[in-house]
C-alpha positions as CSV (number, residue, x, y, z in Angstrom):
1,X,20.9,-18.6,52.3
2,X,22.4,-21.2,54.5
3,X,20.2,-22.0,57.6
4,X,21.5,-20.7,60.9
5,X,20.4,-21.4,64.5
6,X,20.5,-18.7,67.3
7,X,21.4,-20.5,70.5
8,X,19.6,-19.4,73.5
9,X,19.7,-20.7,77.2
10,X,16.3,-22.5,77.8
11,X,15.0,-25.2,80.0
12,X,14.5,-28.3,78.4
13,X,11.7,-29.4,80.8
14,X,9.8,-26.8,79.2
15,X,9.4,-29.1,76.1
16,X,7.8,-32.4,75.4
17,X,9.3,-35.0,73.9
18,X,7.9,-34.4,70.4
19,X,9.3,-30.9,70.4
20,X,12.7,-31.9,71.6
21,X,12.8,-34.5,68.8
22,X,11.7,-31.7,66.3
23,X,14.7,-29.6,67.6
24,X,17.3,-32.0,67.3
25,X,16.1,-33.5,64.2
26,X,16.7,-29.7,62.8
27,X,19.7,-29.5,64.3
28,X,20.8,-32.8,62.5
29,X,19.9,-31.7,59.0
30,X,22.1,-28.3,59.1
31,X,24.7,-28.9,56.3
32,X,28.4,-28.7,57.6
33,X,30.6,-27.4,54.9
34,X,33.7,-29.4,54.4
35,X,36.7,-29.4,52.3
36,X,39.0,-32.7,52.4
37,X,41.4,-34.8,50.5
38,X,39.5,-37.9,49.1
39,X,40.2,-41.2,47.5
40,X,37.7,-42.7,45.0
41,X,36.7,-46.1,45.6
42,X,33.7,-46.7,43.4
43,X,31.4,-45.0,41.1
44,X,28.3,-46.2,39.1
45,X,25.6,-44.3,37.1
46,X,22.3,-43.7,38.9
47,X,19.5,-43.2,36.4
48,X,20.1,-41.1,33.2
49,X,21.5,-38.0,35.0
50,X,23.4,-38.9,38.1
51,X,25.6,-41.3,39.7
52,X,26.8,-42.4,43.0
53,X,30.3,-42.1,44.0
54,X,32.1,-43.7,47.2
55,X,35.1,-41.8,48.6
56,X,37.1,-42.5,51.4
57,X,38.1,-38.9,52.7
58,X,40.7,-37.8,55.0
59,X,38.5,-35.9,57.5
60,X,35.2,-37.9,57.5
61,X,36.1,-41.4,56.7
62,X,33.9,-43.2,54.0
63,X,31.2,-41.4,52.7
64,X,28.6,-41.7,49.5
65,X,27.6,-39.1,47.2
66,X,25.0,-38.3,44.5
67,X,26.5,-36.6,41.9
68,X,25.1,-34.9,38.5
69,X,26.5,-36.3,35.4
70,X,28.4,-33.4,33.5
71,X,26.3,-31.7,30.7
72,X,29.3,-30.1,29.2
73,X,33.1,-29.9,29.1
74,X,33.1,-26.7,31.4
75,X,31.4,-28.7,34.2
76,X,33.1,-28.5,37.7
77,X,32.5,-32.2,38.4
78,X,34.2,-34.0,35.4
79,X,33.5,-37.5,35.0
80,X,37.3,-38.8,34.4
81,X,37.7,-37.6,38.2
82,X,35.6,-40.5,39.6
83,X,37.8,-43.3,38.6
84,X,38.7,-45.7,40.9
85,X,41.9,-44.5,43.2
86,X,41.8,-40.9,41.9
87,X,43.1,-38.7,44.5
88,X,40.6,-35.6,44.9
89,X,40.1,-32.4,46.9
90,X,36.6,-32.1,47.6
91,X,34.1,-29.8,49.0
92,X,30.8,-31.0,50.0
93,X,27.9,-30.0,52.5
94,X,27.6,-32.9,55.1
95,X,24.5,-33.7,57.1
96,X,24.2,-36.4,59.7
97,X,22.4,-39.4,59.1
98,X,22.1,-38.7,55.4
99,X,23.0,-41.8,53.5
100,X,23.8,-39.9,50.0
101,X,25.9,-36.7,50.7
102,X,25.9,-33.7,48.0
103,X,29.3,-32.9,46.4
104,X,30.0,-29.2,45.6
105,X,33.2,-29.4,43.8
106,X,35.8,-31.6,43.3
107,X,39.6,-31.2,42.1
108,X,42.4,-33.4,41.0
109,X,45.0,-33.5,44.0
110,X,47.7,-35.3,42.5
111,X,47.1,-36.6,38.7
112,X,48.7,-40.1,37.9
113,X,51.5,-40.0,35.4
114,X,52.0,-44.0,34.7
115,X,48.9,-45.9,36.3
116,X,46.6,-45.3,33.5
117,X,48.9,-46.2,30.8
118,X,50.2,-49.2,32.3
119,X,48.0,-52.7,32.2
120,X,49.8,-54.1,35.1
121,X,49.5,-50.9,37.3
122,X,45.7,-50.5,36.2
123,X,45.1,-53.9,37.2
124,X,46.8,-53.1,40.6
125,X,44.8,-50.1,40.9
126,X,41.5,-51.5,40.1
127,X,42.2,-54.6,42.5
128,X,43.1,-52.2,45.1
129,X,40.0,-50.2,44.7
130,X,37.7,-53.1,44.7
131,X,39.3,-54.3,47.9
132,X,39.2,-51.0,49.8
133,X,35.4,-50.4,48.5
134,X,34.7,-53.7,50.7
135,X,37.8,-53.2,53.5
136,X,36.7,-50.0,54.3
137,X,32.8,-50.4,54.4
138,X,32.1,-48.7,57.8
139,X,35.4,-46.7,58.3
140,X,35.4,-43.7,60.2
141,X,37.9,-41.0,60.0
142,X,41.4,-42.4,60.1
143,X,44.0,-40.1,58.9
144,X,47.0,-42.2,59.1
145,X,45.4,-44.9,57.1
146,X,44.3,-42.4,54.7
147,X,47.7,-41.1,54.2
148,X,48.9,-44.8,53.9
149,X,46.5,-45.3,51.0
150,X,47.5,-42.1,49.5
151,X,51.2,-42.6,49.6
152,X,51.0,-46.1,48.4
153,X,49.3,-45.1,45.2
154,X,51.6,-42.3,44.3
155,X,54.4,-44.7,45.1
156,X,53.1,-47.4,42.6
157,X,52.5,-44.3,40.1
158,X,56.1,-43.5,40.4
159,X,57.8,-46.6,40.3
160,X,59.2,-47.7,37.2
161,X,60.0,-51.3,37.8
162,X,60.0,-53.9,40.6
163,X,56.1,-53.6,41.7
164,X,55.0,-57.0,41.0
165,X,54.7,-57.5,44.7
166,X,52.8,-54.3,45.5
167,X,49.4,-55.6,46.2
168,X,51.0,-58.3,48.8
169,X,53.0,-55.6,50.3
170,X,49.8,-53.2,50.6
171,X,47.3,-55.8,52.1
172,X,49.5,-57.2,54.8
173,X,50.7,-53.6,56.2
174,X,46.9,-52.2,55.7
175,X,46.2,-54.9,58.4
176,X,48.1,-53.3,60.8
177,X,45.5,-50.0,60.4
178,X,42.4,-52.3,60.9
179,X,43.6,-53.8,63.7
180,X,44.5,-57.5,63.1
181,X,48.0,-57.2,61.8
182,X,49.8,-60.7,62.9
183,X,50.9,-60.9,66.4
184,X,54.6,-62.1,66.8
185,X,54.1,-62.7,70.5
186,X,58.1,-61.5,71.1
187,X,59.2,-64.7,68.9
188,X,62.3,-64.0,66.7
189,X,61.6,-64.3,63.0
190,X,64.7,-66.7,62.3
191,X,64.7,-69.2,65.4
192,X,64.3,-72.7,64.7
193,X,61.2,-72.8,66.7
194,X,59.5,-70.6,64.4
195,X,60.2,-72.9,61.5
196,X,58.1,-75.2,62.8
197,X,55.0,-72.9,63.7
198,X,51.6,-73.0,62.4
199,X,49.9,-69.8,61.8
200,X,46.1,-69.0,63.1
201,X,44.2,-67.1,60.7
202,X,41.5,-66.5,63.1
203,X,43.8,-65.4,66.2
204,X,46.2,-63.8,63.9
205,X,49.3,-65.1,65.8
206,X,51.9,-68.1,65.2
207,X,51.3,-71.1,67.3
208,X,52.7,-74.5,67.8
209,X,49.5,-76.5,68.5
210,X,46.9,-77.2,66.2
211,X,44.0,-74.9,66.6
212,X,40.2,-76.4,66.9
213,X,39.2,-74.9,63.5
214,X,40.8,-75.3,59.9
215,X,41.5,-71.6,59.4
216,X,45.3,-72.0,59.8
217,X,48.5,-72.2,57.8
218,X,51.1,-75.4,58.0
219,X,54.7,-74.1,58.7
220,X,55.8,-74.1,55.2
221,X,53.2,-71.3,54.6
222,X,53.4,-69.9,57.9
223,X,56.6,-68.7,56.9
224,X,55.0,-66.6,54.0
225,X,53.7,-64.6,56.7
226,X,56.8,-63.9,58.1
227,X,58.2,-63.3,54.9
228,X,55.5,-60.4,53.9
229,X,56.1,-58.9,57.3
230,X,59.6,-58.0,56.4
231,X,58.3,-56.7,52.9
232,X,58.1,-53.0,52.3
233,X,57.8,-51.0,49.0
234,X,61.4,-50.2,48.6
235,X,62.8,-53.7,49.4
236,X,59.9,-55.9,48.0
237,X,61.9,-56.6,44.7
238,X,64.3,-58.5,46.6
239,X,61.7,-61.2,47.5
240,X,61.7,-63.4,44.5
241,X,58.0,-65.0,44.2
242,X,56.8,-67.2,41.1
243,X,53.2,-66.3,39.9
244,X,52.1,-69.4,41.6
245,X,53.5,-68.4,45.0
246,X,52.4,-64.5,44.3
247,X,48.7,-65.9,43.7
248,X,48.5,-68.3,46.7
249,X,49.8,-65.5,48.9
250,X,46.8,-63.4,47.7
251,X,44.5,-66.0,48.3
252,X,45.6,-66.4,52.0
253,X,45.7,-62.7,52.6
254,X,42.0,-62.4,51.3
255,X,40.7,-65.3,53.3
256,X,42.5,-63.6,56.5
257,X,40.6,-60.5,55.6
258,X,37.4,-62.5,55.2
259,X,37.9,-64.0,58.7
260,X,38.1,-60.7,60.1
261,X,35.9,-58.3,58.1
262,X,32.0,-59.3,58.1
263,X,30.8,-60.0,54.7
264,X,33.9,-59.3,52.7
265,X,33.1,-60.9,49.5
266,X,35.1,-62.8,46.5
267,X,36.8,-60.1,44.4
268,X,36.2,-59.9,40.7
269,X,39.2,-58.0,39.7
270,X,41.4,-61.1,41.3
271,X,41.2,-63.2,38.1
272,X,42.9,-60.3,36.1
273,X,45.3,-59.9,38.7
274,X,46.3,-63.5,38.6
275,X,47.4,-63.7,34.9
276,X,49.9,-60.5,35.4
277,X,53.7,-61.3,35.1
278,X,55.6,-64.5,34.0
279,X,55.0,-67.9,35.9
């Protein structure tokens, strides 16, 4: 039976600090039933009978769950539901200030048709999951960001070809949601002046002067930032890049994120991604 609290009017001055702390502690431990869409970021086995799953949810942002390993094929929480970037609909009891929440139920929101069976798409998916696991470490509710990630993955799943630049477009456009999308400062994309601008990675802006630090791009690579800002999923195939260029842009974007997100690490999945597609 769920805990309930009957609210009455009372004078807080009638209670000491110890009593008030106990009251507030009891309120914080009351579970709140939440049904929400979620994206799996990471899962690993914890002991012999459980696993820890990190989700980015539509309603509550980033959350971690302790999930029992399924004992039979009929278990509601199936292990295959917790593969990276799986789109789920979950039901959980959320408690404030609890590090590991309890998951009551989960079901597939939208099953991928092609990603699990395409080596290239699977590599892109795993890279995206590892990237988001670190980029969304403390992200609170952000419905537009959740929709962007979900829509992006479903676009990748439905794409038949021309998705080699998916991760470049995804990373650049996601910086807008996190607050450090490059600032154009009302400059025209194709003016002659812009062709000679540097790009300050720390400030996220184009500049005609060399900054007092080393985190900037020379004009030839600064142009790649303007190129990325013109890309979207339907048109990104029009921008022909070699494997070398694509890998260099990926390195620049990840460095950009490291400058703006504390403790953003090297990504293990990057080496696999760098070997995809022809030189």
